[in-house]
mmCIF file as Biopython writes it, N, C-alpha, C and O atoms, coordinates in Angstrom:
data_model
#
loop_
_atom_site.group_PDB
_atom_site.id
_atom_site.type_symbol
_atom_site.label_atom_id
_atom_site.label_alt_id
_atom_site.label_comp_id
_atom_site.label_asym_id
_atom_site.label_entity_id
_atom_site.label_seq_id
_atom_site.pdbx_PDB_ins_code
_atom_site.Cartn_x
_atom_site.Cartn_y
_atom_site.Cartn_z
_atom_site.occupancy
_atom_site.B_iso_or_equiv
_atom_site.auth_seq_id
_atom_site.auth_asym_id
_atom_site.pdbx_PDB_model_num
ATOM 1   N N  . MET A ? 1  ? 6.076   8.724   -17.173 1.0 0.0 1  A 1 
ATOM 2   C CA . MET A ? 1  ? 5.609   8.423   -15.834 1.0 0.0 1  A 1 
ATOM 3   C C  . MET A ? 1  ? 6.476   7.319   -15.239 1.0 0.0 1  A 1 
ATOM 4   O O  . MET A ? 1  ? 6.931   6.416   -15.940 1.0 0.0 1  A 1 
ATOM 5   N N  . ASN A ? 2  ? 6.688   7.410   -13.963 1.0 0.0 2  A 1 
ATOM 6   C CA . ASN A ? 2  ? 7.534   6.453   -13.264 1.0 0.0 2  A 1 
ATOM 7   C C  . ASN A ? 2  ? 6.702   5.443   -12.489 1.0 0.0 2  A 1 
ATOM 8   O O  . ASN A ? 2  ? 5.636   5.766   -11.965 1.0 0.0 2  A 1 
ATOM 9   N N  . ARG A ? 3  ? 7.205   4.218   -12.425 1.0 0.0 3  A 1 
ATOM 10  C CA . ARG A ? 3  ? 6.554   3.185   -11.617 1.0 0.0 3  A 1 
ATOM 11  C C  . ARG A ? 3  ? 6.675   3.568   -10.143 1.0 0.0 3  A 1 
ATOM 12  O O  . ARG A ? 3  ? 7.615   4.254   -9.741  1.0 0.0 3  A 1 
ATOM 13  N N  . VAL A ? 4  ? 5.711   3.114   -9.351  1.0 0.0 4  A 1 
ATOM 14  C CA . VAL A ? 4  ? 5.706   3.387   -7.916  1.0 0.0 4  A 1 
ATOM 15  C C  . VAL A ? 4  ? 5.379   2.113   -7.148  1.0 0.0 4  A 1 
ATOM 16  O O  . VAL A ? 4  ? 4.827   1.158   -7.696  1.0 0.0 4  A 1 
ATOM 17  N N  . HIS A ? 5  ? 5.733   2.123   -5.870  1.0 0.0 5  A 1 
ATOM 18  C CA . HIS A ? 5  ? 5.365   1.040   -4.963  1.0 0.0 5  A 1 
ATOM 19  C C  . HIS A ? 5  ? 4.278   1.555   -4.031  1.0 0.0 5  A 1 
ATOM 20  O O  . HIS A ? 5  ? 4.345   2.688   -3.554  1.0 0.0 5  A 1 
ATOM 21  N N  . LEU A ? 6  ? 3.291   0.729   -3.778  1.0 0.0 6  A 1 
ATOM 22  C CA . LEU A ? 6  ? 2.186   1.063   -2.884  1.0 0.0 6  A 1 
ATOM 23  C C  . LEU A ? 6  ? 2.141   0.029   -1.766  1.0 0.0 6  A 1 
ATOM 24  O O  . LEU A ? 6  ? 2.179   -1.175  -2.021  1.0 0.0 6  A 1 
ATOM 25  N N  . PHE A ? 7  ? 2.060   0.506   -0.528  1.0 0.0 7  A 1 
ATOM 26  C CA . PHE A ? 7  ? 1.867   -0.375  0.630   1.0 0.0 7  A 1 
ATOM 27  C C  . PHE A ? 7  ? 1.215   0.431   1.741   1.0 0.0 7  A 1 
ATOM 28  O O  . PHE A ? 7  ? 1.164   1.660   1.684   1.0 0.0 7  A 1 
ATOM 29  N N  . TYR A ? 8  ? 0.717   -0.270  2.754   1.0 0.0 8  A 1 
ATOM 30  C CA . TYR A ? 8  ? 0.161   0.437   3.900   1.0 0.0 8  A 1 
ATOM 31  C C  . TYR A ? 8  ? 0.691   -0.156  5.192   1.0 0.0 8  A 1 
ATOM 32  O O  . TYR A ? 8  ? 1.143   -1.300  5.241   1.0 0.0 8  A 1 
ATOM 33  N N  . LYS A ? 9  ? 0.622   0.657   6.237   1.0 0.0 9  A 1 
ATOM 34  C CA . LYS A ? 9  ? 1.026   0.235   7.579   1.0 0.0 9  A 1 
ATOM 35  C C  . LYS A ? 9  ? -0.182  0.363   8.498   1.0 0.0 9  A 1 
ATOM 36  O O  . LYS A ? 9  ? -1.034  1.235   8.328   1.0 0.0 9  A 1 
ATOM 37  N N  . GLU A ? 10 ? -0.226  -0.540  9.481   1.0 0.0 10 A 1 
ATOM 38  C CA . GLU A ? 10 ? -1.251  -0.460  10.518  1.0 0.0 10 A 1 
ATOM 39  C C  . GLU A ? 10 ? -0.554  -0.364  11.869  1.0 0.0 10 A 1 
ATOM 40  O O  . GLU A ? 10 ? 0.533   -0.914  12.045  1.0 0.0 10 A 1 
ATOM 41  N N  . PRO A ? 11 ? -1.168  0.328   12.823  1.0 0.0 11 A 1 
ATOM 42  C CA . PRO A ? 11 ? -0.551  0.492   14.141  1.0 0.0 11 A 1 
ATOM 43  C C  . PRO A ? 11 ? -0.579  -0.819  14.930  1.0 0.0 11 A 1 
ATOM 44  O O  . PRO A ? 11 ? -1.278  -1.760  14.554  1.0 0.0 11 A 1 
ATOM 45  N N  . PRO A ? 12 ? 0.185   -0.876  16.027  1.0 0.0 12 A 1 
ATOM 46  C CA . PRO A ? 12 ? 0.160   -2.069  16.878  1.0 0.0 12 A 1 
ATOM 47  C C  . PRO A ? 12 ? -1.257  -2.399  17.352  1.0 0.0 12 A 1 
ATOM 48  O O  . PRO A ? 12 ? -2.075  -1.511  17.592  1.0 0.0 12 A 1 
ATOM 49  N N  . SER A ? 13 ? -1.520  -3.704  17.477  1.0 0.0 13 A 1 
ATOM 50  C CA . SER A ? 13 ? -2.813  -4.182  17.961  1.0 0.0 13 A 1 
ATOM 51  C C  . SER A ? 13 ? -2.567  -5.484  18.720  1.0 0.0 13 A 1 
ATOM 52  O O  . SER A ? 13 ? -1.427  -5.935  18.836  1.0 0.0 13 A 1 
ATOM 53  N N  . ILE A ? 14 ? -3.615  -6.072  19.224  1.0 0.0 14 A 1 
ATOM 54  C CA . ILE A ? 14 ? -3.485  -7.350  19.921  1.0 0.0 14 A 1 
ATOM 55  C C  . ILE A ? 14 ? -2.958  -8.419  18.963  1.0 0.0 14 A 1 
ATOM 56  O O  . ILE A ? 14 ? -2.141  -9.252  19.356  1.0 0.0 14 A 1 
ATOM 57  N N  . ALA A ? 15 ? -3.409  -8.402  17.735  1.0 0.0 15 A 1 
ATOM 58  C CA . ALA A ? 15 ? -2.981  -9.395  16.746  1.0 0.0 15 A 1 
ATOM 59  C C  . ALA A ? 15 ? -1.556  -9.143  16.246  1.0 0.0 15 A 1 
ATOM 60  O O  . ALA A ? 15 ? -0.837  -10.091 15.933  1.0 0.0 15 A 1 
ATOM 61  N N  . HIS A ? 16 ? -1.146  -7.885  16.171  1.0 0.0 16 A 1 
ATOM 62  C CA . HIS A ? 16 ? 0.182   -7.513  15.663  1.0 0.0 16 A 1 
ATOM 63  C C  . HIS A ? 16 ? 0.789   -6.497  16.628  1.0 0.0 16 A 1 
ATOM 64  O O  . HIS A ? 16 ? 0.604   -5.289  16.476  1.0 0.0 16 A 1 
ATOM 65  N N  . LEU A ? 17 ? 1.510   -7.000  17.611  1.0 0.0 17 A 1 
ATOM 66  C CA . LEU A ? 17 ? 2.014   -6.136  18.679  1.0 0.0 17 A 1 
ATOM 67  C C  . LEU A ? 17 ? 2.977   -5.057  18.196  1.0 0.0 17 A 1 
ATOM 68  O O  . LEU A ? 17 ? 3.077   -4.001  18.821  1.0 0.0 17 A 1 
ATOM 69  N N  . ASN A ? 18 ? 3.677   -5.297  17.116  1.0 0.0 18 A 1 
ATOM 70  C CA . ASN A ? 18 ? 4.618   -4.307  16.580  1.0 0.0 18 A 1 
ATOM 71  C C  . ASN A ? 18 ? 4.070   -3.575  15.367  1.0 0.0 18 A 1 
ATOM 72  O O  . ASN A ? 18 ? 4.820   -2.921  14.642  1.0 0.0 18 A 1 
ATOM 73  N N  . GLY A ? 19 ? 2.778   -3.682  15.145  1.0 0.0 19 A 1 
ATOM 74  C CA . GLY A ? 19 ? 2.179   -3.086  13.956  1.0 0.0 19 A 1 
ATOM 75  C C  . GLY A ? 19 ? 2.300   -4.057  12.792  1.0 0.0 19 A 1 
ATOM 76  O O  . GLY A ? 19 ? 2.762   -5.186  12.955  1.0 0.0 19 A 1 
ATOM 77  N N  . TRP A ? 20 ? 1.884   -3.610  11.629  1.0 0.0 20 A 1 
ATOM 78  C CA . TRP A ? 20 ? 1.877   -4.498  10.467  1.0 0.0 20 A 1 
ATOM 79  C C  . TRP A ? 20 ? 2.073   -3.673  9.216   1.0 0.0 20 A 1 
ATOM 80  O O  . TRP A ? 20 ? 1.596   -2.542  9.126   1.0 0.0 20 A 1 
ATOM 81  N N  . ARG A ? 21 ? 2.788   -4.251  8.232   1.0 0.0 21 A 1 
ATOM 82  C CA . ARG A ? 21 ? 2.993   -3.600  6.937   1.0 0.0 21 A 1 
ATOM 83  C C  . ARG A ? 21 ? 2.577   -4.569  5.837   1.0 0.0 21 A 1 
ATOM 84  O O  . ARG A ? 21 ? 2.961   -5.739  5.852   1.0 0.0 21 A 1 
ATOM 85  N N  . SER A ? 22 ? 1.797   -4.079  4.892   1.0 0.0 22 A 1 
ATOM 86  C CA . SER A ? 22 ? 1.362   -4.920  3.787   1.0 0.0 22 A 1 
ATOM 87  C C  . SER A ? 22 ? 2.525   -5.186  2.828   1.0 0.0 22 A 1 
ATOM 88  O O  . SER A ? 22 ? 3.535   -4.482  2.843   1.0 0.0 22 A 1 
ATOM 89  N N  . SER A ? 23 ? 2.364   -6.195  2.011   1.0 0.0 23 A 1 
ATOM 90  C CA . SER A ? 23 ? 3.336   -6.436  0.939   1.0 0.0 23 A 1 
ATOM 91  C C  . SER A ? 23 ? 3.184   -5.326  -0.092  1.0 0.0 23 A 1 
ATOM 92  O O  . SER A ? 23 ? 2.063   -4.937  -0.418  1.0 0.0 23 A 1 
ATOM 93  N N  . PRO A ? 24 ? 4.296   -4.811  -0.609  1.0 0.0 24 A 1 
ATOM 94  C CA . PRO A ? 24 ? 4.180   -3.739  -1.604  1.0 0.0 24 A 1 
ATOM 95  C C  . PRO A ? 24 ? 3.730   -4.268  -2.962  1.0 0.0 24 A 1 
ATOM 96  O O  . PRO A ? 24 ? 3.940   -5.435  -3.293  1.0 0.0 24 A 1 
ATOM 97  N N  . HIS A ? 25 ? 3.119   -3.401  -3.728  1.0 0.0 25 A 1 
ATOM 98  C CA . HIS A ? 25 ? 2.746   -3.666  -5.117  1.0 0.0 25 A 1 
ATOM 99  C C  . HIS A ? 25 ? 3.490   -2.658  -5.983  1.0 0.0 25 A 1 
ATOM 100 O O  . HIS A ? 25 ? 3.560   -1.478  -5.640  1.0 0.0 25 A 1 
ATOM 101 N N  . CYS A ? 26 ? 4.045   -3.112  -7.100  1.0 0.0 26 A 1 
ATOM 102 C CA . CYS A ? 26 ? 4.709   -2.232  -8.061  1.0 0.0 26 A 1 
ATOM 103 C C  . CYS A ? 26 ? 3.691   -1.911  -9.153  1.0 0.0 26 A 1 
ATOM 104 O O  . CYS A ? 26 ? 3.212   -2.805  -9.851  1.0 0.0 26 A 1 
ATOM 105 N N  . LEU A ? 27 ? 3.370   -0.638  -9.289  1.0 0.0 27 A 1 
ATOM 106 C CA . LEU A ? 27 ? 2.332   -0.202  -10.229 1.0 0.0 27 A 1 
ATOM 107 C C  . LEU A ? 27 ? 2.907   0.784   -11.240 1.0 0.0 27 A 1 
ATOM 108 O O  . LEU A ? 27 ? 3.948   1.400   -11.012 1.0 0.0 27 A 1 
ATOM 109 N N  . GLU A ? 28 ? 2.201   0.917   -12.367 1.0 0.0 28 A 1 
ATOM 110 C CA . GLU A ? 28 ? 2.729   1.697   -13.482 1.0 0.0 28 A 1 
ATOM 111 C C  . GLU A ? 28 ? 2.890   3.183   -13.195 1.0 0.0 28 A 1 
ATOM 112 O O  . GLU A ? 28 ? 3.776   3.820   -13.764 1.0 0.0 28 A 1 
ATOM 113 N N  . ASP A ? 29 ? 2.056   3.752   -12.326 1.0 0.0 29 A 1 
ATOM 114 C CA . ASP A ? 29 ? 2.196   5.169   -11.997 1.0 0.0 29 A 1 
ATOM 115 C C  . ASP A ? 29 ? 1.389   5.499   -10.741 1.0 0.0 29 A 1 
ATOM 116 O O  . ASP A ? 29 ? 0.683   4.653   -10.192 1.0 0.0 29 A 1 
ATOM 117 N N  . ARG A ? 30 ? 1.514   6.737   -10.310 1.0 0.0 30 A 1 
ATOM 118 C CA . ARG A ? 30 ? 0.853   7.185   -9.087  1.0 0.0 30 A 1 
ATOM 119 C C  . ARG A ? 30 ? -0.670  7.104   -9.202  1.0 0.0 30 A 1 
ATOM 120 O O  . ARG A ? 30 ? -1.346  6.789   -8.223  1.0 0.0 30 A 1 
ATOM 121 N N  . THR A ? 31 ? -1.213  7.383   -10.382 1.0 0.0 31 A 1 
ATOM 122 C CA . THR A ? 31 ? -2.661  7.312   -10.577 1.0 0.0 31 A 1 
ATOM 123 C C  . THR A ? 31 ? -3.172  5.896   -10.340 1.0 0.0 31 A 1 
ATOM 124 O O  . THR A ? 31 ? -4.200  5.711   -9.689  1.0 0.0 31 A 1 
ATOM 125 N N  . ALA A ? 32 ? -2.470  4.904   -10.857 1.0 0.0 32 A 1 
ATOM 126 C CA . ALA A ? 32 ? -2.859  3.502   -10.643 1.0 0.0 32 A 1 
ATOM 127 C C  . ALA A ? 32 ? -2.764  3.145   -9.162  1.0 0.0 32 A 1 
ATOM 128 O O  . ALA A ? 32 ? -3.615  2.424   -8.641  1.0 0.0 32 A 1 
ATOM 129 N N  . ALA A ? 33 ? -1.734  3.644   -8.485  1.0 0.0 33 A 1 
ATOM 130 C CA . ALA A ? 33 ? -1.572  3.383   -7.052  1.0 0.0 33 A 1 
ATOM 131 C C  . ALA A ? 33 ? -2.725  4.002   -6.253  1.0 0.0 33 A 1 
ATOM 132 O O  . ALA A ? 33 ? -3.252  3.378   -5.332  1.0 0.0 33 A 1 
ATOM 133 N N  . GLU A ? 34 ? -3.104  5.208   -6.604  1.0 0.0 34 A 1 
ATOM 134 C CA . GLU A ? 34 ? -4.214  5.872   -5.908  1.0 0.0 34 A 1 
ATOM 135 C C  . GLU A ? 34 ? -5.532  5.147   -6.149  1.0 0.0 34 A 1 
ATOM 136 O O  . GLU A ? 34 ? -6.366  5.055   -5.248  1.0 0.0 34 A 1 
ATOM 137 N N  . ARG A ? 35 ? -5.721  4.636   -7.356  1.0 0.0 35 A 1 
ATOM 138 C CA . ARG A ? 35 ? -6.948  3.868   -7.645  1.0 0.0 35 A 1 
ATOM 139 C C  . ARG A ? 35 ? -7.003  2.583   -6.828  1.0 0.0 35 A 1 
ATOM 140 O O  . ARG A ? 35 ? -8.049  2.238   -6.280  1.0 0.0 35 A 1 
ATOM 141 N N  . LEU A ? 36 ? -5.872  1.869   -6.745  1.0 0.0 36 A 1 
ATOM 142 C CA . LEU A ? 36 ? -5.835  0.636   -5.952  1.0 0.0 36 A 1 
ATOM 143 C C  . LEU A ? 36 ? -6.051  0.945   -4.476  1.0 0.0 36 A 1 
ATOM 144 O O  . LEU A ? 36 ? -6.766  0.213   -3.791  1.0 0.0 36 A 1 
ATOM 145 N N  . ARG A ? 37 ? -5.448  2.010   -3.980  1.0 0.0 37 A 1 
ATOM 146 C CA . ARG A ? 37 ? -5.651  2.428   -2.584  1.0 0.0 37 A 1 
ATOM 147 C C  . ARG A ? 37 ? -7.123  2.719   -2.321  1.0 0.0 37 A 1 
ATOM 148 O O  . ARG A ? 37 ? -7.683  2.249   -1.331  1.0 0.0 37 A 1 
ATOM 149 N N  . ASP A ? 38 ? -7.746  3.485   -3.198  1.0 0.0 38 A 1 
ATOM 150 C CA . ASP A ? 38 ? -9.151  3.852   -3.009  1.0 0.0 38 A 1 
ATOM 151 C C  . ASP A ? 38 ? -10.070 2.636   -3.077  1.0 0.0 38 A 1 
ATOM 152 O O  . ASP A ? 38 ? -11.010 2.526   -2.290  1.0 0.0 38 A 1 
ATOM 153 N N  . ALA A ? 39 ? -9.806  1.725   -4.010  1.0 0.0 39 A 1 
ATOM 154 C CA . ALA A ? 39 ? -10.625 0.515   -4.126  1.0 0.0 39 A 1 
ATOM 155 C C  . ALA A ? 39 ? -10.458 -0.373  -2.894  1.0 0.0 39 A 1 
ATOM 156 O O  . ALA A ? 39 ? -11.432 -0.938  -2.396  1.0 0.0 39 A 1 
ATOM 157 N N  . THR A ? 40 ? -9.232  -0.493  -2.407  1.0 0.0 40 A 1 
ATOM 158 C CA . THR A ? 40 ? -8.975  -1.296  -1.207  1.0 0.0 40 A 1 
ATOM 159 C C  . THR A ? 40 ? -9.694  -0.700  -0.009  1.0 0.0 40 A 1 
ATOM 160 O O  . THR A ? 40 ? -10.297 -1.429  0.779   1.0 0.0 40 A 1 
ATOM 161 N N  . ASN A ? 41 ? -9.637  0.622   0.136   1.0 0.0 41 A 1 
ATOM 162 C CA . ASN A ? 41 ? -10.342 1.281   1.237   1.0 0.0 41 A 1 
ATOM 163 C C  . ASN A ? 41 ? -11.846 1.058   1.143   1.0 0.0 41 A 1 
ATOM 164 O O  . ASN A ? 41 ? -12.502 0.805   2.153   1.0 0.0 41 A 1 
ATOM 165 N N  . LEU A ? 42 ? -12.386 1.149   -0.051  1.0 0.0 42 A 1 
ATOM 166 C CA . LEU A ? 42 ? -13.826 0.952   -0.245  1.0 0.0 42 A 1 
ATOM 167 C C  . LEU A ? 42 ? -14.255 -0.456  0.160   1.0 0.0 42 A 1 
ATOM 168 O O  . LEU A ? 42 ? -15.294 -0.631  0.797   1.0 0.0 42 A 1 
ATOM 169 N N  . LEU A ? 43 ? -13.466 -1.448  -0.206  1.0 0.0 43 A 1 
ATOM 170 C CA . LEU A ? 43 ? -13.808 -2.843  0.107   1.0 0.0 43 A 1 
ATOM 171 C C  . LEU A ? 43 ? -13.514 -3.232  1.551   1.0 0.0 43 A 1 
ATOM 172 O O  . LEU A ? 43 ? -14.122 -4.166  2.073   1.0 0.0 43 A 1 
ATOM 173 N N  . SER A ? 44 ? -12.587 -2.525  2.205   1.0 0.0 44 A 1 
ATOM 174 C CA . SER A ? 44 ? -12.142 -2.914  3.547   1.0 0.0 44 A 1 
ATOM 175 C C  . SER A ? 44 ? -13.041 -2.413  4.668   1.0 0.0 44 A 1 
ATOM 176 O O  . SER A ? 44 ? -13.063 -2.995  5.752   1.0 0.0 44 A 1 
ATOM 177 N N  . GLY A ? 45 ? -13.768 -1.359  4.420   1.0 0.0 45 A 1 
ATOM 178 C CA . GLY A ? 45 ? -14.632 -0.809  5.461   1.0 0.0 45 A 1 
ATOM 179 C C  . GLY A ? 45 ? -13.976 0.329   6.217   1.0 0.0 45 A 1 
ATOM 180 O O  . GLY A ? 45 ? -12.772 0.562   6.117   1.0 0.0 45 A 1 
ATOM 181 N N  . ARG A ? 46 ? -14.802 1.031   6.976   1.0 0.0 46 A 1 
ATOM 182 C CA . ARG A ? 46 ? -14.355 2.248   7.664   1.0 0.0 46 A 1 
ATOM 183 C C  . ARG A ? 46 ? -13.287 2.008   8.709   1.0 0.0 46 A 1 
ATOM 184 O O  . ARG A ? 46 ? -12.333 2.781   8.797   1.0 0.0 46 A 1 
ATOM 185 N N  . SER A ? 47 ? -13.420 0.953   9.508   1.0 0.0 47 A 1 
ATOM 186 C CA . SER A ? 47 ? -12.454 0.753   10.586  1.0 0.0 47 A 1 
ATOM 187 C C  . SER A ? 47 ? -11.063 0.451   10.041  1.0 0.0 47 A 1 
ATOM 188 O O  . SER A ? 47 ? -10.070 0.952   10.570  1.0 0.0 47 A 1 
ATOM 189 N N  . ALA A ? 48 ? -10.979 -0.366  8.987   1.0 0.0 48 A 1 
ATOM 190 C CA . ALA A ? 48 ? -9.676  -0.649  8.375   1.0 0.0 48 A 1 
ATOM 191 C C  . ALA A ? 48 ? -9.112  0.599   7.725   1.0 0.0 48 A 1 
ATOM 192 O O  . ALA A ? 48 ? -7.921  0.886   7.845   1.0 0.0 48 A 1 
ATOM 193 N N  . THR A ? 49 ? -9.959  1.332   7.045   1.0 0.0 49 A 1 
ATOM 194 C CA . THR A ? 49 ? -9.524  2.554   6.374   1.0 0.0 49 A 1 
ATOM 195 C C  . THR A ? 49 ? -8.978  3.563   7.381   1.0 0.0 49 A 1 
ATOM 196 O O  . THR A ? 49 ? -7.982  4.233   7.109   1.0 0.0 49 A 1 
ATOM 197 N N  . ALA A ? 50 ? -9.613  3.672   8.522   1.0 0.0 50 A 1 
ATOM 198 C CA . ALA A ? 50 ? -9.213  4.652   9.533   1.0 0.0 50 A 1 
ATOM 199 C C  . ALA A ? 50 ? -7.852  4.340   10.148  1.0 0.0 50 A 1 
ATOM 200 O O  . ALA A ? 50 ? -7.127  5.262   10.522  1.0 0.0 50 A 1 
ATOM 201 N N  . ARG A ? 51 ? -7.491  3.074   10.260  1.0 0.0 51 A 1 
ATOM 202 C CA . ARG A ? 51 ? -6.235  2.739   10.941  1.0 0.0 51 A 1 
ATOM 203 C C  . ARG A ? 51 ? -5.049  2.593   9.987   1.0 0.0 51 A 1 
ATOM 204 O O  . ARG A ? 51 ? -3.912  2.492   10.449  1.0 0.0 51 A 1 
ATOM 205 N N  . ARG A ? 52 ? -5.275  2.579   8.690   1.0 0.0 52 A 1 
ATOM 206 C CA . ARG A ? 52 ? -4.194  2.374   7.726   1.0 0.0 52 A 1 
ATOM 207 C C  . ARG A ? 52 ? -3.541  3.692   7.320   1.0 0.0 52 A 1 
ATOM 208 O O  . ARG A ? 52 ? -4.211  4.706   7.123   1.0 0.0 52 A 1 
ATOM 209 N N  . THR A ? 53 ? -2.231  3.648   7.202   1.0 0.0 53 A 1 
ATOM 210 C CA . THR A ? 53 ? -1.458  4.754   6.669   1.0 0.0 53 A 1 
ATOM 211 C C  . THR A ? 53 ? -0.847  4.278   5.362   1.0 0.0 53 A 1 
ATOM 212 O O  . THR A ? 53 ? -0.013  3.372   5.353   1.0 0.0 53 A 1 
ATOM 213 N N  . TRP A ? 54 ? -1.261  4.887   4.261   1.0 0.0 54 A 1 
ATOM 214 C CA . TRP A ? 54 ? -0.805  4.464   2.933   1.0 0.0 54 A 1 
ATOM 215 C C  . TRP A ? 54 ? 0.473   5.189   2.548   1.0 0.0 54 A 1 
ATOM 216 O O  . TRP A ? 54 ? 0.694   6.342   2.918   1.0 0.0 54 A 1 
ATOM 217 N N  . HIS A ? 55 ? 1.318   4.476   1.785   1.0 0.0 55 A 1 
ATOM 218 C CA . HIS A ? 55 ? 2.587   5.025   1.322   1.0 0.0 55 A 1 
ATOM 219 C C  . HIS A ? 55 ? 2.740   4.718   -0.167  1.0 0.0 55 A 1 
ATOM 220 O O  . HIS A ? 55 ? 2.568   3.577   -0.597  1.0 0.0 55 A 1 
ATOM 221 N N  . ILE A ? 56 ? 3.060   5.736   -0.938  1.0 0.0 56 A 1 
ATOM 222 C CA . ILE A ? 56 ? 3.364   5.590   -2.361  1.0 0.0 56 A 1 
ATOM 223 C C  . ILE A ? 56 ? 4.775   6.136   -2.539  1.0 0.0 56 A 1 
ATOM 224 O O  . ILE A ? 56 ? 5.030   7.318   -2.307  1.0 0.0 56 A 1 
ATOM 225 N N  . VAL A ? 57 ? 5.688   5.259   -2.954  1.0 0.0 57 A 1 
ATOM 226 C CA . VAL A ? 57 ? 7.094   5.641   -3.098  1.0 0.0 57 A 1 
ATOM 227 C C  . VAL A ? 57 ? 7.587   5.261   -4.497  1.0 0.0 57 A 1 
ATOM 228 O O  . VAL A ? 57 ? 7.040   4.358   -5.131  1.0 0.0 57 A 1 
ATOM 229 N N  . ASP A ? 58 ? 8.601   5.942   -4.961  1.0 0.0 58 A 1 
ATOM 230 C CA . ASP A ? 58 ? 9.167   5.657   -6.282  1.0 0.0 58 A 1 
ATOM 231 C C  . ASP A ? 58 ? 9.770   4.257   -6.333  1.0 0.0 58 A 1 
ATOM 232 O O  . ASP A ? 58 ? 10.376  3.794   -5.367  1.0 0.0 58 A 1 
ATOM 233 N N  . CYS A ? 59 ? 9.598   3.596   -7.463  1.0 0.0 59 A 1 
ATOM 234 C CA . CYS A ? 59 ? 10.198  2.287   -7.720  1.0 0.0 59 A 1 
ATOM 235 C C  . CYS A ? 59 ? 11.660  2.510   -8.109  1.0 0.0 59 A 1 
ATOM 236 O O  . CYS A ? 59 ? 11.950  3.404   -8.903  1.0 0.0 59 A 1 
ATOM 237 N N  . PRO A ? 60 ? 12.597  1.705   -7.559  1.0 0.0 60 A 1 
ATOM 238 C CA . PRO A ? 60 ? 14.005  1.904   -7.881  1.0 0.0 60 A 1 
ATOM 239 C C  . PRO A ? 60 ? 14.410  1.433   -9.278  1.0 0.0 60 A 1 
ATOM 240 O O  . PRO A ? 60 ? 15.486  1.798   -9.751  1.0 0.0 60 A 1 
ATOM 241 N N  . GLY A ? 61 ? 13.582  0.635   -9.948  1.0 0.0 61 A 1 
ATOM 242 C CA . GLY A ? 61 ? 13.953  0.186   -11.277 1.0 0.0 61 A 1 
ATOM 243 C C  . GLY A ? 61 ? 13.111  -0.973  -11.778 1.0 0.0 61 A 1 
ATOM 244 O O  . GLY A ? 61 ? 12.272  -1.498  -11.046 1.0 0.0 61 A 1 
ATOM 245 N N  . ASP A ? 62 ? 13.334  -1.378  -13.036 1.0 0.0 62 A 1 
ATOM 246 C CA . ASP A ? 62 ? 12.521  -2.413  -13.668 1.0 0.0 62 A 1 
ATOM 247 C C  . ASP A ? 62 ? 12.579  -3.762  -12.974 1.0 0.0 62 A 1 
ATOM 248 O O  . ASP A ? 62 ? 11.577  -4.477  -12.947 1.0 0.0 62 A 1 
ATOM 249 N N  . ASP A ? 63 ? 13.706  -4.125  -12.420 1.0 0.0 63 A 1 
ATOM 250 C CA . ASP A ? 63 ? 13.810  -5.428  -11.760 1.0 0.0 63 A 1 
ATOM 251 C C  . ASP A ? 63 ? 13.882  -5.251  -10.240 1.0 0.0 63 A 1 
ATOM 252 O O  . ASP A ? 63 ? 14.805  -5.731  -9.583  1.0 0.0 63 A 1 
ATOM 253 N N  . CYS A ? 64 ? 12.885  -4.552  -9.705  1.0 0.0 64 A 1 
ATOM 254 C CA . CYS A ? 64 ? 12.860  -4.217  -8.283  1.0 0.0 64 A 1 
ATOM 255 C C  . CYS A ? 64 ? 12.540  -5.413  -7.396  1.0 0.0 64 A 1 
ATOM 256 O O  . CYS A ? 64 ? 12.844  -5.395  -6.203  1.0 0.0 64 A 1 
ATOM 257 N N  . GLY A ? 65 ? 11.925  -6.460  -7.967  1.0 0.0 65 A 1 
ATOM 258 C CA . GLY A ? 65 ? 11.598  -7.652  -7.189  1.0 0.0 65 A 1 
ATOM 259 C C  . GLY A ? 65 ? 10.274  -7.581  -6.463  1.0 0.0 65 A 1 
ATOM 260 O O  . GLY A ? 65 ? 9.938   -8.501  -5.718  1.0 0.0 65 A 1 
ATOM 261 N N  . VAL A ? 66 ? 9.510   -6.515  -6.653  1.0 0.0 66 A 1 
ATOM 262 C CA . VAL A ? 66 ? 8.221   -6.361  -6.005  1.0 0.0 66 A 1 
ATOM 263 C C  . VAL A ? 66 ? 7.124   -6.883  -6.928  1.0 0.0 66 A 1 
ATOM 264 O O  . VAL A ? 66 ? 7.198   -6.738  -8.148  1.0 0.0 66 A 1 
ATOM 265 N N  . ARG A ? 67 ? 6.112   -7.488  -6.326  1.0 0.0 67 A 1 
ATOM 266 C CA . ARG A ? 67 ? 4.983   -8.051  -7.097  1.0 0.0 67 A 1 
ATOM 267 C C  . ARG A ? 67 ? 4.310   -6.975  -7.946  1.0 0.0 67 A 1 
ATOM 268 O O  . ARG A ? 67 ? 4.027   -5.872  -7.480  1.0 0.0 67 A 1 
ATOM 269 N N  . ARG A ? 68 ? 4.062   -7.336  -9.215  1.0 0.0 68 A 1 
ATOM 270 C CA . ARG A ? 68 ? 3.399   -6.395  -10.132 1.0 0.0 68 A 1 
ATOM 271 C C  . ARG A ? 68 ? 2.006   -6.862  -10.431 1.0 0.0 68 A 1 
ATOM 272 O O  . ARG A ? 68 ? 1.284   -6.207  -11.184 1.0 0.0 68 A 1 
#
């Protein structure tokens, strides 16, 4: 299994005129990324969940520099 990066984007709003992107997390695999996404959505509430677009992308390597 390959490590992946997980992050989300939000559309422009009054607080973030150009939209917003979360800091990525480097996780051990896609299953772990999906679990973190689902838990974050559960804790964030419906309005946050509705406006977020989640992205799971392949990690380029062991020393990618992204928070683990």
